[in-house]
C-alpha positions in Angstrom: -12.9 140.6 -295.7 -11.2 139.2 -298.8 -7.6 138.8 -297.7 -6.5 137.7 -301.1 -7.6 141.0 -302.8 -6.3 143.2 -299.9 -3.0 141.5 -299.1 -2.0 138.6 -301.3 -2.9 139.8 -304.8 -0.9 143.1 -304.6 2.2 141.1 -303.6 1.7 138.4 -306.2 0.9 140.9 -309.0 4.3 142.6 -308.4 6.0 139.3 -309.3 6.4 138.0 -312.8 3.3 135.8 -313.4 5.5 132.7 -314.0 7.1 133.0 -310.6 3.8 133.9 -308.9 2.1 130.7 -310.3 5.0 128.5 -309.2 4.8 130.1 -305.7 1.1 129.6 -305.4 1.4 126.0 -306.6 4.0 125.2 -304.1 1.9 126.6 -301.3 -1.1 124.8 -302.5 0.8 121.5 -302.8 2.1 121.9 -299.2 -1.4 122.7 -297.8 -2.9 119.8 -299.7 -0.5 117.2 -298.2 -2.0 117.6 -294.7 -5.5 117.3 -293.3 -4.9 120.4 -291.2 -3.9 122.4 -294.3 -7.0 121.2 -296.2 -9.3 121.9 -293.3 -7.9 125.4 -292.9 -8.6 126.3 -296.5 -11.9 124.5 -296.5 -13.0 126.6 -293.5 -12.8 129.8 -295.6 -13.8 128.5 -299.0 -16.4 125.7 -298.3 -19.9 126.1 -299.8 -22.5 123.4 -300.6 -26.1 123.5 -301.7 -28.3 120.7 -303.0 -29.3 122.7 -306.1 -25.6 122.6 -307.3 -25.3 118.8 -307.2 -25.4 117.3 -310.7 -24.6 114.1 -312.6 -22.8 114.4 -316.0 -21.1 111.7 -318.0 -22.4 109.3 -315.4 -20.2 111.0 -312.8 -21.6 112.8 -309.7 -20.5 116.3 -308.9 -21.1 118.3 -305.7 -21.0 121.5 -307.7 -20.4 122.2 -311.4 -17.3 124.4 -311.1 -13.9 122.9 -311.9 -10.3 124.1 -312.4 -9.3 124.4 -316.1 -6.6 122.3 -317.7 -3.3 124.2 -317.8 -3.5 125.5 -314.2 -2.1 122.3 -312.6 0.3 121.1 -315.3 2.4 119.3 -312.7 -0.5 117.5 -311.1 0.5 118.7 -307.7 -2.8 120.3 -306.6 -5.3 117.4 -306.7 -5.6 117.3 -302.9 -6.0 121.0 -302.2 -8.3 122.3 -305.0 -11.4 120.6 -303.6 -10.9 122.5 -300.4 -10.8 125.7 -302.4 -14.4 124.8 -303.4 -14.0 123.1 -306.8 -16.5 120.3 -307.6 -13.9 118.7 -309.9 -10.3 119.1 -311.0 -8.5 118.8 -314.2 -4.7 118.2 -314.6 -2.5 118.6 -317.6 -2.1 118.8 -320.5 0.0 115.6 -320.2 2.0 114.3 -323.2 3.7 110.9 -323.8 7.1 112.5 -323.6 8.2 115.4 -321.3 8.6 118.9 -322.7 10.5 121.7 -321.1 8.1 124.4 -322.4 8.4 127.2 -324.9 10.7 130.1 -324.4 9.7 132.3 -321.5 7.6 134.2 -320.7 5.0 131.5 -320.3 2.4 134.0 -318.9 1.9 137.7 -319.5 -0.8 139.6 -317.5 -3.1 142.0 -319.4 -4.6 143.5 -316.2 -6.8 146.1 -317.9 -8.4 143.3 -320.0 -8.7 140.7 -317.1 -6.6 138.4 -319.3 -3.4 136.4 -319.8 -1.3 135.6 -322.8 -0.3 132.0 -322.2 2.5 130.3 -324.0 3.6 127.2 -322.1 3.4 125.1 -325.2 2.3 121.9 -323.3 5.1 122.1 -320.7 5.0 119.0 -318.6 7.0 116.1 -317.2 5.5 113.4 -319.3 3.0 110.7 -318.8 5.3 108.3 -316.9 6.3 110.7 -314.2 2.9 112.3 -313.8 1.0 109.0 -313.7 2.9 108.2 -310.5 2.3 111.7 -309.0 -1.5 111.4 -309.7 -1.6 108.0 -308.2 0.1 109.1 -305.0 -2.5 111.7 -304.1 -5.9 111.4 -302.3 -8.9 112.1 -304.4 -11.9 114.1 -303.0 -13.7 115.1 -306.2 -13.8 113.7 -309.8 -10.6 114.1 -311.8 -10.3 115.0 -315.5 -7.0 114.1 -317.1 -6.1 116.2 -320.1 -3.8 114.5 -322.7 -2.2 116.1 -325.7 0.4 115.4 -328.4 4.0 115.8 -327.3 5.2 119.2 -328.5 7.8 117.9 -330.9 7.5 119.0 -334.6 9.2 115.8 -335.7 6.3 113.8 -334.4 3.9 113.9 -337.4 1.1 112.0 -339.0 0.6 108.5 -337.8 3.3 109.1 -335.1 1.1 111.8 -333.7 -1.8 109.4 -333.3 0.5 106.9 -331.6 1.8 109.6 -329.3 -1.8 110.3 -328.1 -2.5 106.6 -327.7 0.5 106.1 -325.3 -0.8 108.8 -323.0 -4.4 107.5 -323.2 -3.5 103.9 -322.4 -1.3 104.9 -319.5 -3.5 107.5 -317.9 -7.1 106.4 -318.5 -7.2 104.0 -315.5 -6.5 107.0 -313.2 -9.1 109.3 -314.7 -12.9 109.8 -314.0 -13.0 111.6 -317.4 -10.3 111.8 -320.1 -10.0 115.1 -322.0 -8.3 114.7 -325.4 -6.8 118.2 -326.2 -7.0 118.5 -330.0 -6.7 122.3 -330.1 -3.6 123.7 -328.2 -2.5 126.8 -330.2 1.0 126.9 -328.8 2.7 123.9 -330.2 5.8 124.0 -332.4 4.1 122.4 -335.4 0.9 124.4 -335.0 -1.0 121.2 -335.7 -4.6 121.0 -334.4 -6.5 117.8 -334.9 -9.8 119.8 -334.7 -8.9 121.4 -338.0 -7.9 118.1 -339.7 -10.9 115.7 -339.9 -8.8 112.9 -341.5 -6.2 113.0 -338.6 -9.0 113.3 -336.0 -10.7 110.2 -337.5 -7.4 108.3 -337.3 -6.9 109.4 -333.7 -10.4 108.3 -332.6 -10.2 105.1 -334.5 -7.0 104.0 -332.8 -8.3 105.1 -329.4 -11.5 103.1 -330.1 -9.4 99.9 -330.6 -8.3 100.1 -327.0 -10.7 99.3 -324.2 -12.3 102.7 -323.4 -13.7 102.5 -319.9 -14.0 106.2 -319.0 -16.0 109.0 -320.5 -13.9 110.9 -323.1 -14.3 114.5 -324.1 -12.6 116.6 -326.8 -11.3 120.1 -326.2 -12.1 122.5 -329.0 -10.8 125.9 -330.0 -13.2 128.9 -329.6 -12.8 130.3 -333.1 -13.2 127.1 -335.1 -14.8 127.8 -338.4 -18.3 126.5 -338.9 -17.1 124.1 -341.6 -14.4 122.7 -339.3 -16.8 122.4 -336.4 -19.4 120.5 -338.4 -16.6 118.1 -339.7 -15.6 117.5 -336.1 -19.1 116.8 -335.0 -19.7 114.4 -338.0 -16.5 112.6 -337.1 -17.4 112.3 -333.4 -20.8 110.9 -334.1 -19.1 107.8 -335.5 -17.5 107.0 -332.2 -19.8 106.3 -329.2 -17.0 106.6 -326.6 -16.8 110.4 -327.1 -19.3 111.7 -324.6 -18.9 115.5 -324.8 -16.7 118.6 -325.3 -14.8 121.2 -323.5 -15.4 124.6 -325.0 -13.0 126.2 -325.2 -9.2 126.3 -325.4 -7.0 129.4 -325.7 -7.3 131.6 -328.8 -4.8 133.5 -330.9 -7.6 135.8 -331.9 -7.0 139.0 -330.1 -9.9 141.0 -331.6 -11.7 140.8 -328.2 -9.2 143.1 -326.5 -10.8 146.4 -325.6 -8.1 148.4 -323.9 -4.9 147.4 -325.6 -4.0 147.5 -329.3 -3.1 144.2 -330.7 -0.1 145.8 -332.4 1.3 146.4 -328.9 1.3 142.7 -328.2 2.7 141.5 -331.5 6.0 140.5 -330.0 4.3 138.1 -327.5 3.4 134.7 -328.9 0.7 132.6 -327.2 -3.0 132.1 -326.7 -5.3 134.5 -325.0 -7.3 133.6 -321.9 -9.7 135.4 -319.6 -12.5 138.0 -320.3 -11.7 138.6 -324.0 -12.3 134.9 -324.6 -15.8 135.0 -323.1 -18.0 135.8 -326.1 -16.1 133.5 -328.5 -16.5 130.6 -326.0 -20.2 131.4 -325.5 -20.9 131.5 -329.2 -19.2 128.1 -329.7 -21.1 126.6 -326.8 -24.4 127.8 -328.3 -23.4 126.3 -331.8 -22.4 122.9 -330.4 -25.5 122.6 -328.2 -27.8 123.6 -331.0 -26.1 121.4 -333.6 -26.2 118.3 -331.4 -29.6 119.1 -329.8 -27.9 118.8 -326.4 -26.8 115.2 -326.9 -23.2 115.9 -325.9 -22.6 117.5 -322.5 -20.4 120.5 -322.6 -17.8 121.8 -320.1 -17.9 125.6 -320.6 -14.6 127.5 -320.3 -13.4 131.0 -321.1 -13.9 134.3 -319.3 -15.6 133.0 -316.2 -15.0 135.4 -313.3 -18.4 135.6 -311.6 -21.6 133.6 -311.0 -23.3 135.5 -313.8 -20.5 134.5 -316.3 -20.9 130.8 -315.3 -24.7 130.9 -315.4 -24.6 132.4 -318.9 -22.6 129.5 -320.2 -24.9 127.0 -318.3 -28.0 128.5 -319.9 -26.4 128.4 -323.3 -25.8 124.6 -322.9 -22.8 123.9 -320.6 -23.4 121.3 -318.0 -20.2 122.0 -316.1 -17.9 125.0 -315.9 -14.2 125.5 -315.7 -12.0 128.5 -315.0 -8.4 129.4 -314.3 -7.7 133.1 -315.2 -10.8 134.1 -313.1 -9.2 132.3 -310.1 -5.8 134.1 -310.6 -7.5 137.5 -310.7 -10.2 136.8 -308.1 -8.4 134.5 -305.6 -9.5 131.5 -303.6 -12.9 133.0 -302.6 -13.9 133.1 -306.2 -15.3 129.6 -306.3 -17.4 130.1 -303.1 -18.7 133.3 -304.6 -19.6 131.7 -307.9 -21.4 128.7 -306.3 -23.4 130.8 -303.8 -24.3 133.2 -306.7 -25.4 130.3 -308.8 -27.8 129.2 -306.1 -29.4 132.7 -306.1 -29.6 132.8 -309.9 -31.3 129.3 -310.0 -33.9 130.5 -307.4 -34.6 133.6 -309.4 -35.3 131.6 -312.5 -37.4 129.0 -310.7 -35.0 126.1 -311.1 -34.4 123.6 -308.3 -31.2 122.1 -309.8 -28.4 123.2 -312.0 -29.3 120.6 -314.6 -32.6 122.2 -315.2 -30.9 125.4 -316.3 -28.7 123.8 -318.9 -29.6 125.1 -322.4 -32.6 127.0 -321.0 -31.7 130.2 -322.9 -30.2 128.7 -326.1 
């Protein structure tokens, strides 16, 4: 019996999603602090299989499924998420300075669409506070630290680059992988480095001047134009410390909605996540994998609810997978179901490891 679907979800979905997320995070943080709490969750959610083990960016993973950036903004769930079944975790986005968040609501459920409208606007407590919190927790799986520019429209140009650098220098030592978020759609200045090759080059140039000791990936938007995408790739190829991409971020493109008219949501700012993002994300994964001939590993994100969703991204070129909205709708058993389903899909296609399936249908 799936207790989340039968008992917890009906209660949580009667709450405003902002409050529900805060409640779940508090429960998860409390469970993660004790071995007993972690063991209890692990008992229901644990699943391992040799075919799911993989090595990407020189980092070993027990399975390819991770929590997406944006779910654990406060960096409070590092200890519990591995017990839920995740093969890696991501925290953030974290910015050099704290930001209280955009005006609420931060989350709006679109239940018929299996989606959320997300408008936190890089809400976080800042790199100094969160560095201490990350360092205070036990680590059981690889950790991706997601950094972004402080959401302050007065920070522009070269100051934006310096802002990223502060977070990078401060947080890199704690990370297994650093994700530089260059595509958040919910900032006050609307600036995306992925659409400004000159600024992106300045950012990577200043990061490169520091001692880069961890793999670095860039987070792209799903509806980046072909011209902008190719400019990003040309810029990235100049810097060997960039090892891959996360595809993709939220989107303001709401054309993927099937049951709700976009005009009905015009009053709600924010980026779309969940099922309507799936095809945009898949198309971008395919493009990047083809354009780079698979040279840069991809972490696929967007519309992953089932093993089939995850496997589709893997076969298009993703080496690892992330999800967040799928977890909110599906509950803590989602990861176990995805991982066990991936084992069956690999067997069906004659693969003995997840790495063999990467890009197999691109």
